[in-house]
C-alpha positions in Angstrom: 155.1 119.2 65.8 158.1 116.9 65.3 156.1 113.9 66.3 153.4 114.8 63.7 156.0 115.1 61.0 157.5 111.7 62.0 154.0 110.1 61.9 153.4 111.6 58.4 156.6 110.3 57.0 156.1 106.9 58.6 152.7 106.6 56.9 154.1 107.9 53.7 156.9 105.3 53.8 154.3 102.5 54.2 151.9 103.8 51.5 154.2 105.0 48.7 155.5 101.5 47.7 152.0 100.1 47.4 150.8 103.2 45.5 153.7 102.9 43.0 153.4 99.1 42.6 151.7 98.0 39.3 149.5 95.1 38.5 150.6 93.9 35.1 148.3 91.7 33.0 150.6 89.4 31.1 149.8 89.6 27.4 147.4 92.6 28.0 144.1 91.8 26.3 145.4 88.5 24.9 146.1 87.2 28.3 148.2 84.0 28.8 147.7 81.9 25.6 149.5 80.1 22.8 150.9 81.6 19.6 151.7 85.0 21.2 155.1 86.7 21.4 155.6 87.4 25.1 159.2 88.5 24.5 158.0 91.2 22.2 155.2 92.1 24.6 157.7 92.4 27.5 160.2 94.5 25.5 160.2 98.1 26.7 158.1 97.3 29.8 159.6 98.0 33.2 159.1 95.4 35.9 160.0 96.5 39.5 160.1 94.8 42.9 156.6 95.2 44.3 154.8 94.8 41.0 152.4 91.9 40.4 152.2 89.8 37.3 148.6 88.6 36.5 148.3 85.6 34.2 144.7 85.4 32.9 143.5 82.4 30.9 140.5 80.0 30.9 141.0 77.7 33.8 142.0 74.2 32.7 143.4 75.4 29.3 146.8 76.5 30.6 148.9 76.9 33.7 151.9 78.9 34.9 155.2 77.4 36.1 158.2 79.4 37.4 161.4 77.9 35.9 165.0 78.8 35.7 166.8 80.0 32.5 167.6 76.4 31.4 164.0 75.3 32.0 162.8 78.3 30.0 165.1 77.5 27.0 164.2 73.8 27.0 160.5 74.3 28.1 161.0 71.9 31.0 159.6 72.4 34.5 161.5 71.2 37.6 160.2 67.9 38.9 159.0 69.6 42.1 157.3 72.5 40.4 153.8 73.3 41.5 151.9 74.9 38.6 149.5 77.7 39.1 146.1 76.7 37.7 143.4 79.2 38.7 143.2 81.1 35.4 143.7 84.3 37.4 147.2 83.7 38.8 149.0 86.5 40.6 152.8 86.4 41.1 154.3 89.0 43.4 157.7 90.2 42.1 159.6 90.2 45.4 163.2 90.3 44.3 165.2 91.8 41.5 166.7 89.7 38.7 165.8 87.5 35.8 162.4 85.6 36.1 161.1 82.9 33.7 157.6 81.4 33.4 156.2 78.8 31.1 153.0 76.9 30.4 153.4 73.3 31.3 150.3 72.1 29.4 150.9 69.8 26.5 153.4 71.4 24.1 152.2 75.0 24.7 155.7 76.2 25.6 157.6 74.3 22.8 155.2 74.7 20.0 153.0 77.6 21.1 155.7 79.8 22.4 153.8 80.2 25.7 156.7 81.4 27.8 157.8 84.7 29.4 161.2 86.0 30.5 161.5 89.3 32.3 164.1 91.3 34.3 162.8 92.7 37.5 164.5 96.0 38.7 165.1 96.8 42.4 163.4 100.2 41.9 161.8 102.2 39.1 164.0 104.1 36.8 161.1 106.1 35.4 159.7 109.3 36.6 159.6 110.5 40.2 156.8 109.3 42.5 154.8 112.5 42.1 154.7 112.1 38.3 154.0 108.4 38.5 151.0 108.9 40.8 147.7 110.3 39.5 147.1 113.9 40.2 144.2 113.0 42.6 146.6 110.9 44.6 149.2 113.7 44.8 146.4 116.1 46.0 145.2 113.6 48.6 148.7 113.2 50.0 149.2 117.0 50.0 145.9 117.4 51.8 147.0 114.9 54.5 150.3 116.8 54.9 148.5 120.1 55.3 146.1 118.7 57.9 149.0 117.2 59.9 151.0 120.4 59.8 148.2 122.4 61.4 
């Protein structure tokens, strides 16, 4: 019985972070483009370690470059920066803190305001896991618990 409970909690510890992680489409329906206020878009959103940012744009029109705070303010990428260019770029948020991204194409950052600054939290401050998950996920986990307890 004790080994069954240990097994259950081990599986739960592995699955819960991936269940709670979000895939966040930058700019929502607008995607990654010029003349959009990404700071207003990000305001009020919670970004947590484990989440994924998805930058969607027509390939060849834009790119995504991770920069520091100074690079963000000045719209300047580091000399060794490797831009993401697929048009469906996914960035895993692996550590807490400030994160900055710009478009390095033409003057998209300077003139088109194509830049994003976010703060990534170590863990979610919102509702508890059971409330964050869909009811079907909660029922599935409870079903697994019940099966393991028998």
